[in-house]
C-alpha positions as CSV (number, residue, x, y, z in Angstrom):
1,M,71.1,-37.2,-98.5
2,P,73.9,-37.2,-95.9
3,W,72.3,-34.6,-93.5
4,N,68.9,-36.5,-93.8
5,D,70.5,-39.9,-92.9
6,Q,69.4,-40.4,-89.4
7,S,70.7,-43.8,-88.9
8,G,74.4,-42.5,-88.2
9,G,75.5,-46.5,-88.8
10,N,78.7,-45.1,-90.6
11,Q,79.0,-41.7,-89.5
12,G,80.6,-42.3,-85.7
13,G,77.9,-40.3,-84.0
14,G,76.6,-42.1,-81.7
15,G,73.2,-42.0,-83.2
16,Q,73.6,-38.3,-83.8
17,G,73.2,-36.1,-87.3
18,P,76.2,-36.1,-89.5
19,W,77.8,-33.2,-88.0
20,G,77.2,-34.2,-84.2
21,G,74.7,-31.3,-83.7
22,G,72.0,-33.3,-81.7
23,P,70.5,-36.3,-81.7
24,R,68.8,-37.0,-85.1
25,R,68.6,-33.3,-85.7
26,P,70.0,-31.2,-88.5
27,W,72.1,-28.2,-87.9
28,G,73.0,-29.1,-84.1
29,Q,69.5,-27.9,-83.4
30,Q,68.3,-28.7,-79.7
31,P,65.1,-30.7,-79.1
32,P,62.4,-28.0,-77.9
33,P,61.3,-28.1,-74.2
34,R,57.8,-30.0,-73.5
35,Q,55.1,-27.8,-73.1
36,P,52.1,-29.2,-70.5
37,Q,49.2,-29.8,-72.7
38,G,45.6,-29.0,-71.0
39,P,45.0,-27.7,-67.4
40,Q,47.2,-30.2,-65.9
41,G,49.8,-28.9,-63.7
42,P,53.5,-29.3,-63.7
43,D,55.2,-32.9,-63.6
44,L,56.9,-33.3,-59.7
45,E,60.0,-34.8,-61.0
46,D,60.5,-32.0,-63.6
47,L,60.0,-29.5,-60.8
48,L,62.5,-31.4,-58.4
49,R,65.0,-31.4,-61.5
50,N,64.6,-27.7,-62.4
51,W,65.4,-26.7,-58.8
52,R,68.4,-29.0,-58.8
53,E,69.4,-27.4,-61.7
54,R,68.7,-23.5,-60.6
55,F,71.0,-24.5,-57.3
56,G,73.7,-26.0,-58.9
57,G,72.5,-29.3,-58.6
58,G,71.8,-29.9,-62.5
59,G,73.8,-32.1,-64.9
60,G,74.0,-35.0,-62.6
61,N,72.3,-37.5,-64.3
62,G,73.0,-38.5,-67.9
63,G,71.5,-36.4,-70.8
64,G,70.9,-33.2,-68.9
65,G,74.0,-31.7,-69.9
66,S,72.7,-29.4,-72.2
67,R,70.0,-28.0,-69.7
68,G,73.0,-27.3,-67.1
69,D,74.7,-25.2,-69.3
70,R,71.8,-22.9,-69.5
71,K,72.1,-19.7,-66.8
72,S,68.8,-20.0,-64.7
73,P,67.0,-16.9,-64.7
74,F,66.2,-17.1,-60.8
75,S,69.3,-16.7,-58.5
76,A,69.5,-17.2,-55.1
77,P,70.1,-13.6,-54.3
78,L,66.9,-12.5,-55.7
79,I,64.9,-15.2,-54.0
80,I,66.5,-14.2,-50.6
81,G,65.6,-10.5,-51.5
82,V,62.2,-11.2,-52.4
83,L,61.6,-13.1,-49.5
84,A,63.2,-10.1,-47.3
85,F,61.0,-7.5,-48.7
86,G,57.7,-9.6,-48.1
87,W,59.1,-10.1,-44.6
88,L,59.7,-6.2,-44.2
89,L,56.1,-5.8,-45.6
90,T,54.4,-7.7,-42.5
91,G,55.0,-4.8,-40.8
92,V,52.8,-2.2,-42.7
93,Y,49.3,-2.1,-41.2
94,T,46.3,0.2,-41.5
95,V,44.1,1.4,-38.7
96,D,40.4,2.4,-39.4
97,E,38.7,5.5,-37.5
98,G,37.1,4.4,-34.4
99,E,40.1,1.9,-34.0
100,Q,43.3,2.0,-32.1
101,A,46.3,-0.7,-32.9
102,V,48.7,-2.0,-29.7
103,I,51.8,-2.8,-30.4
104,T,53.9,-5.2,-28.5
105,R,57.7,-5.8,-28.9
106,F,59.0,-9.7,-27.7
107,G,55.4,-9.5,-26.5
108,D,55.8,-6.6,-23.8
109,F,53.5,-3.4,-24.5
110,N,55.3,-0.8,-26.4
111,R,53.1,1.8,-27.8
112,M,49.7,2.5,-29.3
113,T,48.8,4.0,-32.9
114,G,45.6,5.9,-34.1
115,P,44.0,5.8,-37.6
116,G,46.1,5.6,-40.7
117,I,48.5,3.9,-42.2
118,H,51.6,2.7,-40.1
119,L,55.1,0.5,-39.6
120,H,56.0,-1.6,-37.1
121,M,59.1,-4.2,-37.1
122,P,58.3,-7.4,-38.9
123,A,57.4,-10.6,-36.7
124,P,57.9,-11.9,-34.4
125,L,60.1,-8.6,-33.4
126,E,56.9,-6.4,-32.6
127,A,53.2,-7.7,-33.2
128,R,50.1,-5.7,-33.3
129,Q,46.3,-5.9,-32.1
130,V,43.6,-3.6,-33.9
131,I,40.9,-2.9,-31.6
132,N,37.4,-1.3,-32.2
133,V,37.4,1.5,-29.3
134,T,34.3,3.6,-30.2
135,G,31.5,0.6,-31.2
136,Q,29.3,-0.4,-28.5
137,R,29.5,-3.9,-27.1
138,T,26.9,-5.9,-25.6
139,T,26.7,-9.1,-24.0
140,E,23.3,-10.9,-23.0
141,I,23.2,-12.9,-19.7
142,G,20.3,-15.3,-18.6
143,F,19.0,-15.8,-22.3
144,S,20.3,-16.2,-25.8
145,S,18.7,-14.1,-28.8
146,T,17.8,-17.1,-31.4
147,G,16.0,-14.6,-34.2
148,R,14.0,-11.8,-34.3
149,N,12.1,-11.0,-31.2
150,A,12.8,-14.5,-30.3
151,Q,14.7,-15.8,-26.9
152,T,15.7,-18.7,-25.5
153,D,16.4,-19.1,-21.7
154,N,19.4,-20.1,-20.0
155,P,18.4,-21.4,-16.4
156,D,22.0,-21.9,-15.2
157,E,22.4,-17.8,-15.7
158,S,18.6,-16.8,-15.5
159,L,18.1,-18.4,-12.1
160,M,19.0,-16.6,-8.8
161,I,17.7,-16.6,-5.1
162,T,16.1,-13.5,-3.9
163,G,16.7,-12.1,-0.4
164,D,13.4,-13.7,0.9
165,R,14.3,-17.3,-0.3
166,N,12.5,-17.1,-3.5
167,I,13.6,-17.8,-7.1
168,V,13.4,-15.2,-9.6
169,E,14.0,-15.5,-13.1
170,V,16.3,-12.6,-14.7
171,H,17.2,-11.7,-18.1
172,F,19.2,-8.6,-18.7
173,R,21.8,-6.8,-21.1
174,V,24.9,-4.9,-20.4
175,V,26.3,-2.2,-22.9
176,Y,30.1,-1.3,-22.8
177,N,32.8,0.0,-24.3
178,I,36.3,0.3,-23.9
179,K,38.0,3.4,-22.4
180,D,41.5,1.9,-22.1
181,V,42.6,-0.3,-24.9
182,A,45.8,-1.6,-23.4
183,A,44.4,-2.7,-20.2
184,F,41.6,-4.3,-21.9
185,A,44.1,-6.0,-24.6
186,Y,46.5,-7.3,-21.6
187,N,45.0,-7.2,-18.1
188,L,42.6,-10.2,-18.8
189,R,42.9,-12.8,-20.9
190,E,39.4,-12.7,-22.4
191,P,37.9,-9.3,-21.6
192,D,34.7,-9.8,-23.1
193,M,34.0,-13.0,-21.3
194,A,35.1,-11.2,-18.0
195,V,32.7,-8.7,-18.4
196,R,30.0,-11.4,-18.6
197,Q,31.1,-13.1,-15.5
198,V,31.3,-10.3,-13.6
199,A,27.9,-8.7,-14.7
200,E,26.3,-12.2,-13.7
201,S,28.2,-12.1,-10.1
202,A,27.2,-8.4,-9.4
203,M,23.3,-9.2,-10.6
204,R,23.1,-12.3,-8.2
205,E,24.5,-9.9,-5.3
206,V,22.3,-7.3,-5.9
207,I,19.0,-9.9,-6.3
208,G,20.3,-11.6,-3.2
209,Q,20.0,-8.5,-1.1
210,R,16.3,-7.6,-1.9
211,E,12.8,-9.4,-1.9
212,L,11.0,-10.9,-5.0
213,E,8.1,-8.7,-4.8
214,P,9.7,-5.4,-5.0
215,I,12.0,-7.1,-7.5
216,I,9.2,-7.7,-9.8
217,T,7.2,-4.5,-9.5
218,T,8.9,-1.5,-8.2
219,D,12.5,-1.9,-7.3
220,R,13.8,-2.7,-11.5
221,G,15.4,0.7,-11.6
222,A,17.2,0.3,-8.3
223,V,18.5,-3.2,-9.5
224,E,19.7,-1.9,-12.7
225,L,21.5,0.8,-10.8
226,G,22.8,-0.9,-8.4
227,V,24.4,-3.9,-10.8
228,E,25.8,-1.2,-13.3
229,Q,27.6,0.5,-10.0
230,L,29.1,-2.7,-8.7
231,L,30.2,-4.0,-12.2
232,Q,32.1,-0.8,-12.8
233,A,33.7,-1.1,-9.6
234,T,34.8,-4.6,-9.9
235,L,35.7,-4.0,-13.5
236,D,38.2,-1.1,-12.1
237,E,39.5,-2.9,-9.5
238,Y,40.4,-5.7,-12.4
239,E,41.8,-2.7,-14.5
240,A,39.9,-4.3,-17.6
241,G,39.8,-1.2,-19.6
242,V,35.7,-1.2,-19.6
243,Q,33.5,1.6,-19.4
244,V,30.0,0.5,-18.4
245,L,27.3,2.4,-20.5
246,Q,23.8,0.9,-19.1
247,V,22.3,-2.5,-17.5
248,E,18.9,-3.3,-18.8
249,L,16.7,-5.4,-16.7
250,L,14.6,-7.3,-19.6
251,R,12.9,-9.8,-17.4
252,A,12.2,-10.2,-13.9
253,A,9.6,-12.6,-12.9
254,A,8.8,-15.9,-11.0
255,P,9.8,-19.0,-12.9
256,G,6.8,-20.7,-14.5
257,A,6.9,-23.7,-12.1
258,V,5.6,-21.3,-9.6
259,I,4.0,-18.4,-11.3
260,Q,0.5,-19.8,-10.1
261,A,1.3,-20.1,-6.6
262,F,3.0,-16.8,-6.7
263,D,0.0,-15.0,-8.2
264,D,-2.1,-16.3,-5.4
265,V,0.2,-14.9,-3.0
266,V,0.0,-11.5,-4.7
267,T,-3.5,-11.7,-5.3
268,A,-4.1,-12.4,-1.2
269,G,-1.5,-9.7,-0.6
270,Q,-3.8,-7.2,-2.6
271,D,-7.3,-8.4,-1.2
272,A,-5.9,-7.8,2.2
273,Q,-4.8,-4.3,1.4
274,T,-7.9,-3.8,-0.1
275,S,-9.4,-4.7,3.4
276,I,-7.1,-2.8,5.5
277,N,-7.8,0.5,3.6
278,V,-11.4,-0.5,3.6
279,A,-10.9,-0.6,7.5
280,E,-9.1,2.6,7.5
281,R,-11.8,4.4,5.7
282,E,-14.8,3.3,8.2
283,T,-12.6,4.1,11.1
284,A,-12.0,7.6,9.6
285,T,-15.6,8.0,9.0
286,M,-16.5,6.7,13.0
287,I,-13.7,9.3,14.2
288,A,-15.1,12.2,12.2
289,E,-18.8,11.5,13.3
290,A,-17.6,11.2,17.1
291,E,-15.3,14.4,16.8
292,A,-18.5,16.0,15.5
293,Y,-20.9,14.7,18.3
294,R,-18.4,15.8,20.9
295,E,-18.4,19.4,19.2
296,R,-21.9,19.2,19.6
297,V,-22.1,17.8,23.0
298,V,-19.7,20.2,23.9
299,R,-21.4,23.6,22.3
300,E,-24.8,22.6,24.0
301,A,-23.1,22.3,27.5
302,A,-21.3,25.6,27.1
303,G,-24.7,27.6,25.8
304,E,-26.7,25.9,28.8
305,A,-23.5,27.2,31.2
306,Q,-24.0,30.4,29.7
307,R,-27.8,30.6,29.9
308,F,-27.6,29.6,33.9
309,N,-24.9,32.1,34.5
310,A,-27.2,34.8,32.5
311,V,-30.3,33.8,34.9
312,Y,-28.1,33.6,38.0
313,A,-26.7,37.1,37.3
314,E,-30.4,38.4,37.2
315,Y,-31.6,36.5,40.2
316,R,-28.9,38.0,42.0
317,A,-29.9,41.8,41.0
318,A,-33.4,41.0,41.4
319,P,-34.4,37.9,43.5
320,Q,-38.0,38.5,44.2
321,V,-38.7,39.1,40.4
322,T,-37.0,35.8,39.4
323,R,-38.5,33.9,42.0
324,D,-41.8,35.0,40.6
325,R,-41.0,34.7,36.9
326,L,-39.8,31.4,37.5
327,Y,-43.0,30.1,39.4
328,L,-45.0,31.5,36.6
329,E,-43.0,29.8,34.0
330,T,-43.1,26.7,35.8
331,M,-46.6,26.6,36.6
332,E,-47.3,27.5,32.8
333,R,-45.5,24.5,31.5
334,V,-47.4,22.1,34.3
335,Y,-50.8,23.7,33.3
336,Q,-50.1,23.7,29.9
337,Q,-51.8,20.1,28.8
338,G,-53.8,19.4,32.0
339,N,-57.5,20.3,33.0
340,L,-57.5,23.5,35.0
341,I,-60.2,23.4,37.9
342,I,-60.8,26.5,40.2
343,L,-62.0,26.0,43.8
344,D,-63.6,28.6,45.6
345,Q,-63.7,28.7,49.4
346,R,-67.1,29.9,49.9
347,G,-68.7,28.0,46.7
348,G,-66.8,25.2,46.3
349,S,-65.9,24.0,43.2
350,V,-66.5,26.0,39.9
351,P,-66.1,24.7,36.5
352,Y,-63.6,26.3,34.4
353,L,-64.7,27.9,31.2
354,P,-62.2,27.8,28.6
355,L,-62.6,31.1,27.5
356,D,-59.6,31.1,25.1
357,T,-60.8,28.0,23.5
358,M,-64.3,29.7,22.8
359,I,-62.7,32.9,21.5
360,R,-60.3,30.8,19.2
361,R,-62.8,28.6,17.6
362,P,-65.1,31.4,16.0
363,A,-62.0,32.9,15.0
364,T,-61.2,29.4,13.3
365,A,-64.5,29.0,11.8
366,Q,-64.7,32.6,10.7
367,G,-61.3,32.4,8.9
368,G,-62.7,29.0,7.5
369,G,-66.0,30.4,5.9
370,G,-64.1,33.7,4.4
371,G,-62.0,31.1,2.7
372,Q,-65.4,29.7,0.9
């Protein structure tokens, strides 16, 4: 039939149907658009042709007149509006609890905002930087934590020279937070790195003013306090907007290469102190004994002097009696242990009969017999 004739030999349609409705299609139907097959994306040539058609560039090539006649669903004003809306949405932002946002206009500080949903002019007119201001920040100097309770020494930071020209290995930690958001964000290029460098410099200065032994024994608290005060003063001078909360001295010891020599020095110092303590104790004992001897001699001399004064007073009261008494006491002491011989002027020598001995002997014998 004529409408089934697809040859177009005598219809003058140039390869079209009997009514010229389209290429080899009855009733003037257009061929359906080709659908993509499978997961493959659209062809690059088709995308370029679609964009040319949407923006008035379609129909330039042969065979595209039917597509150019259709109206594109996307127009230039719609696309511009969508882009403008997306550009405006870049100015919407949220700030969580414990955070503050710093807003700059053309690169210059403009204002700060707190927690909530806020809006600023889209970029590049205004920009924002959201910073956590309540959380504590920590920097470790002289070492780095490699795992749970594991540390790796950093000799470039940990080795320091003391005031007595010794080397000490120092590991410490600095805990700080932000007290001025604008100063923290814009007065220093890298504020966290600045805190780290200033803390290391402060520790080197404090260590350089002290000797090694007090640093590793008794002055650890003083070192921490000195570094904290110096670090805070320096950061305030820089207007860094940082508040130092704590400086914790984790390790202060002689390096491993010289630890044995240092232990020998410490041991010698302890031995010397022990000897000094023993000598001081013996000195105190000798001084106490000497003072006791002095007190005893003084008291005895005072007693003798008092007795002599008493005898002298009695002598002055009765000189003859005192002479007789002194004579008798002296003779008693002289003859107490000697043999007594009495000489008579008429009969010569007379043996002395020790009556006192004879009297005491029977008494002693009688007492012994009573004991039996």
